[in-house]
C-alpha positions in Angstrom: 11.0 42.5 -1.2 9.9 42.1 -4.8 6.3 41.4 -5.7 6.0 38.0 -7.5 3.7 38.1 -10.5 2.5 35.3 -12.6 3.0 37.1 -15.9 6.7 37.3 -15.9 7.3 34.2 -17.9 5.3 31.9 -20.2 5.5 29.1 -17.6 2.4 28.0 -15.8 1.6 27.1 -12.2 -1.1 24.5 -11.8 -2.4 23.2 -8.5 -4.4 20.1 -7.6 -6.7 20.4 -4.6 -9.3 18.3 -2.8 -10.1 16.5 0.4 -8.4 13.4 1.7 -8.6 10.4 -0.6 -9.6 12.4 -3.8 -6.5 11.1 -5.7 -4.4 14.2 -5.9 -1.0 12.4 -5.8 -2.1 9.9 -8.4 -3.5 12.6 -10.7 -0.3 14.8 -10.3 1.7 11.9 -11.5 -0.6 11.3 -14.5 -0.6 15.0 -15.4 3.2 15.0 -15.2 3.3 12.1 -17.7 1.0 14.0 -20.1 3.2 17.2 -19.8 6.3 15.1 -20.6 4.6 13.7 -23.7 3.8 17.2 -24.7 7.4 18.2 -24.2 6.6 20.7 -21.5 9.5 21.1 -19.0 8.1 21.0 -15.5 8.6 20.0 -11.9 6.2 18.2 -9.5 6.0 19.3 -6.0 3.7 19.2 -2.9 2.4 21.1 0.1 3.0 21.3 2.9 6.6 20.7 1.8 8.3 21.0 -1.5 11.6 22.4 -0.1 13.9 21.1 2.7 12.8 23.4 5.4 9.2 23.2 4.3 9.4 19.4 4.5 10.6 19.8 8.1 7.5 21.9 8.9 5.3 19.3 7.2 6.4 16.8 9.7 5.4 19.1 12.5 2.0 19.8 11.0 1.0 16.3 10.1 2.3 14.3 13.1 0.9 14.0 16.6 -2.7 14.1 17.8 -5.7 15.7 16.3 -5.6 18.6 18.8 -1.8 19.2 18.7 -2.1 22.6 17.1 -4.3 25.5 17.7 -6.0 26.5 14.4 -4.2 29.8 14.2 -0.9 28.2 15.0 -1.5 25.6 12.2 -2.4 28.4 9.8 0.9 30.2 10.5 2.9 26.9 10.1 1.2 26.3 6.8 2.2 29.7 5.5 5.7 29.4 6.9 6.2 26.2 4.9 4.5 27.8 1.8 6.8 30.8 1.9 9.9 28.5 1.9 8.3 26.3 -0.8 7.7 29.3 -3.1 11.1 30.9 -2.4 13.2 27.8 -2.8 11.2 25.8 -5.4 8.2 27.3 -7.1 9.4 30.8 -8.0 12.9 29.8 -9.2 11.3 27.1 -11.5 8.8 29.5 -13.0 11.5 32.2 -13.5 13.5 29.6 -15.4 10.6 28.8 -17.7 9.5 25.5 -16.1 5.9 24.8 -15.4 5.1 23.8 -11.8 2.4 21.4 -10.8 1.7 21.1 -7.1 -0.3 18.7 -4.9 -2.0 21.4 -2.8 -1.4 25.2 -2.3 -3.2 28.1 -0.7 -6.7 26.7 -1.3 -5.9 23.9 1.1 -5.2 26.3 3.9 -8.4 28.2 3.1 -10.5 25.0 3.1 -8.9 23.3 6.1 -8.0 26.2 8.4 -10.2 28.9 7.0 -13.4 26.9 6.7 -13.2 23.6 8.5 -11.2 24.9 11.6 -13.1 28.2 11.7 -10.2 30.7 11.3 -12.1 32.5 8.6 -11.4 33.8 5.1 -10.1 37.2 6.2 -7.3 35.8 8.4 -6.1 33.5 5.6 -6.3 36.2 3.0 -4.3 38.6 5.3 -1.5 36.2 5.9 -1.5 35.2 2.3 -1.1 38.8 1.2 1.9 39.2 3.5 3.7 36.0 2.5 2.9 35.7 -1.2 1.8 39.2 -2.3 -0.3 38.8 -5.4 1.0 35.3 -6.4 -1.6 32.7 -7.2 -1.9 29.6 -9.5 -2.8 30.0 -13.1 -5.2 27.1 -12.8 -6.5 25.1 -9.9 -8.1 21.7 -10.4 -10.4 20.8 -7.4 -10.9 17.1 -7.2 -14.3 16.5 -5.6 -15.8 13.3 -4.1 -18.1 12.4 -1.3 -16.5 12.3 2.1 -17.4 8.6 2.4 -15.6 7.8 -0.8 -12.4 9.6 0.3 -12.5 8.1 3.7 -12.7 4.6 2.3 -9.8 5.2 0.0 -7.6 6.5 2.9 -8.5 3.4 5.0 -7.7 1.1 2.1 -4.2 2.5 1.9 -3.7 1.7 5.5 -2.2 5.0 6.3 -3.3 8.4 7.7 -2.0 11.5 9.3 -3.6 13.8 11.9 -5.7 15.6 9.3 -6.9 12.3 7.8 -8.1 11.3 11.2 -10.4 14.2 11.7 -14.1 13.3 11.9 -16.6 13.2 9.0 -18.0 16.6 9.9 -14.6 18.2 9.6 -14.0 16.6 6.2 -17.5 17.7 5.0 -16.6 21.2 6.0 -13.4 20.9 3.9 -15.3 19.7 0.9 -17.9 22.5 1.2 -15.1 25.0 1.6 -13.5 23.9 -1.6 -16.7 24.1 -3.5 -17.3 27.6 -2.2 -13.8 28.6 -3.3 -14.6 27.3 -6.8 -17.8 29.3 -6.8 -16.0 32.5 -5.8 -13.2 32.0 -8.4 -14.6 30.3 -11.4 -11.9 31.7 -13.8 -9.1 30.0 -11.9 -10.8 26.9 -10.4 -12.3 23.9 -12.2 -14.1 21.2 -10.2 -13.7 17.6 -11.5 -15.6 14.5 -10.2 -12.9 12.5 -8.5 -15.2 9.6 -7.8 -14.8 8.5 -11.4 -12.0 6.0 -12.4 -8.5 7.5 -12.3 -8.1 7.3 -16.1 -11.3 9.2 -16.6 -10.3 11.9 -14.1 -6.9 12.2 -15.7 -8.5 12.7 -19.1 -10.8 15.4 -17.7 -7.8 17.2 -16.2 -5.8 17.0 -19.4 -8.7 18.4 -21.4 -8.8 21.5 -19.1 -5.0 22.0 -19.2 -4.7 21.4 -22.9 -7.7 23.7 -23.7 -6.4 26.5 -21.5 -2.7 26.5 -22.2 -1.7 24.3 -25.1 -4.4 24.3 -27.8 -3.3 27.6 -29.3 0.3 26.4 -29.4 -0.7 23.2 -31.2 -2.5 25.3 -33.9 0.4 27.6 -34.4 
């Protein structure tokens, strides 16, 4: 099995992370529009999901009652879906020179299962090493907002899955987990205030992406 490495092409893999109601889907769309304007060939995707079999696993993970899955079982389902997502969608796109922007990736599993559900960092890291080898995003944007803000946004949409319906303590643990991930990996992760208006959040994200990956190109 080949080891997947990020440096095999000039394409970039960018992930958007954050708790429920932080605006990841909206910001992914806005970032896609910016990349299109910059003439960057890319694909948009999401987790869990992003490939046919991974989408089938998504339905298993997100449907049913709050206690449907044991935390370790849920962890394994997440990485099963992620492996298919990478194998079928992410890696082929990067190898073809396309950028990939994704609504969630491994940090979600670390925050939700590793931190909030108590599985622990070590277990997540071990399974990640087996399924993904050394593969990781080039940049992760963590959208951060108070739990109350996110909950109100989810309620206003009139929708919710089994993870949305977890209690406030769970969602606070997810938020704290994300912030700890950002502290541990400051070179990869950038935290952006998601309680600001969507246009302001989008501008902040674009400043980071442009500064890291496109500014030198524009000066050439």
